[in-house]
N, C-alpha and C positions, 0 to 999 in steps of 0.2 A: 504493500500500500504506500510505499515511499514516494512522495511527491506525485501521487496519482491525481490529486485534486478531485477526488471522488465526491467530496462534500457530503452534506447531510449529517444526520445523527448516527451514533454508534448503535448498531442493532443489538437487542437483548440476546439474540440467538448466538452471538459470539461466545456467550457463556457455556454453550454446549460443546465447544471444542476443548474438552477437558484434558486432552493430551498435547495441546499446543504449548510449545516452548518459547517461541519468538513471535512477538506481535509488534510490528513497526508501522507507524502511520504518520511520520513527520511531514508537515507542510501538505497535508491532504485535505485541508479546509473542512475538517470536522467541526460541528457545532453541537450545542446541547450539553447535557451532563454525561458523566461516565455511568453506564448502567451498573447497578449493584450486582447483576448477574456475572460480571467479569470476575467476581470473587471466586467463582467456580473453577477458574483456570489455575488449579493447584500445581500444575506442572510448569508453569510459566517461569522462564529464566531471564528473559529480557523483554522489556516493554519500552517503546518510544512513541509518545504522542506529542512530541514537542512541536511548537510553531503551528498550532491550530487555533480554534476559537472556542475551546471547551469551557464550560461555565458550571455554575452550581457548586456543590460541595464535593470533596473527595470522599468517596464512600468508605466506610469502615471495613467493608468486605475486602479491601486490598490487603488486609492483614492475613488473608488466606494464602497469599503468594509466598509461602514459606521457602520456596526454592529460588525466588527471584534474586538475581545478582545485580541487575542494572535496571533502574527505573528513571525515565526522563520525561517529565511533563512540563518542561520549561515553555515559556512564551504562550501562555493560555490566559484565560480570564476567570479563574475560579474565584468565587466571591463569598463562599460560605464562611460565616463568622467562626466556625469551629476549627478552621485551619487544618493542620495535619492531624489525622485521626490517631488516637493513642494506640490503636491496634497495630501500628507500625512496629511495635515491640516484637512482633512475630516474624519480622523479615530478617531472620538471623544470618542469612547467606548474602545479604545485600552489600555490595561494594560501592555502588554509585547511586546516589539519591539526589536528583536534580530537579528543582522547581524554580529556576531562574525566571524572574519577571512573569510569574504565573498568577498573580492576584491573590496570593495566599494571605490570609488574615489569622488572627489569633496568636498564640504564643508557641514557642518551640517546646514540644512535649519532652518531659524528662525521660520518657520511655526510649528516646533515641539512644540513650546510654547503653541499651542492651544490644545494639547492633555492632558488635565487637569486630566485625570484618569490614566495616564501612571505611572506605578510603577517600571518598569525595562526598561532601555535603555542600550543596549549592542552593542557597535560599536568598540570594541577593535580589534587590529591587522588587520587594513585595510590601505588604503592609503589616509586617510582624511586629507585635508589641511584647511587653513583658521582658523578662531577663533571660540571659543565657544560663541554662540549668547547669548546676555543678556536675551533674552526671555526664556532661560532655567529656570529662576527664577519663571516662571508662572506655573511650573509643581509641584503643591502643594501636589500631591499624590506620588511623586517620592521617591522610597526607594533605588534604585540601579542605579548609574550612572557610567558606565564603558566605557571609551573612550581611554584607554591606547594603546600604540604601534601604534600611528599614526604620523602625522607631523603637529599637531595642534599648532598654534602659538598664539601670543597675550597674554593678561593677563587673569588670572582667574577672571571671572566676579563676581563682588560683589553681584549680584542678586542671586547667589547660596545660600546665607544666608537666602533666603525666602523659600527654599525647606525644610520646617520644619520636614518632615517625612524621610529625607535622612539618610540612615544607612551606605551605602558603597559608597565611592567616590574614584574612581581610575582614576587618570589623569597622571600616570607615563609614562615615555618614549615617550615624545612629545617634542615640541620646545616652551613650555610656558615660559613666562618671567614675570618680575615684582615681586611683593611680595605676600605673603599669606594674603588674605583679612581678616580683623578683623571681618567682618560680619559673617564669618563661625562660630563664637562663639554662634550663635543663633541656631545651629543645635544640639539640645540636645540629639537627638537619634543617632547621628553619632557614628559608631563603628570603622570604618577604613577610613583613608585618606592616599593615596599613591601619592606622588609627585616626587619621585626620577626619575632621568633620564631626568630632565628638567634643563639643566645647567645654564639657565639664570634667574631662580628664586632665588632671593637674600633675604637678611634681616633675619627675625626670625619668628618662629611660634608664633602667638599672644598668650599671656598668657591666654586670654579668651578661646581659643580653648583647652588649657590644663585644664582649670578650669571645663569644662563640663565633665571631667572624661574620655576623649578619651585616650586610651592606645596604639592603634595600628596606629602609625604615621610613615611614611617613607619619609625622605627627603634626599637630597644630602648635602654634607659638606658646600655648599655655603649658606645654611640656618641654622642658629643656632636654637637649640631646647632644652628647659629645661625639657621636659616631654617625650621625645622620648625614647622608649626602644631600646637597642642595638645601641645607637648613639655613635659611636666610634671616632668621629672627635675631633681634638684638639680644645680646647676652645680658 
């Protein structure tokens, strides 16, 4: 179904393909909501409905995709206030979870912490509120955490320092506050950390974060930084 421009709504009958492992329909001009019947696709390994015009809520029945490794629903128009369903805690095999610019509302569920094989979490440019749950630190395989362009508040959780495989950390353009946790110095594989656009983050970038060789750090002038490239703020 890739770029077929088939259009229309997703048929309920798709849920009868119980042995289906791959379902891809990016840029297919799908509209309407995701049928709850898709929860019957228990064998599903990969789903891509990105760049469509899907709306409504994300059904809790996606928690039945226990074998799913990649789920991409980016660039849609989901508007349900419930946000991501808590049933995602059943997606134990998931490595990629992408909802970039998908109209997601609500908060980041703490149940995400149970997805210990997750490598990429992409939730940027949505309408997500609330805090980053401390359970994020349980994602020991996580390499890319991208939640920029939301209205996330609260402090950066110190538990992020437990995500030892983290390479990219994009938290910019939110409403985060507090200081940059010193625990982030444990992220020896970190290549980028973007914190700009959070006007209530104060203090300084911990020296330990500079010592791990991290070169791509972006912060606002409310945060002092001795190792930031292109840091033009007055000392």
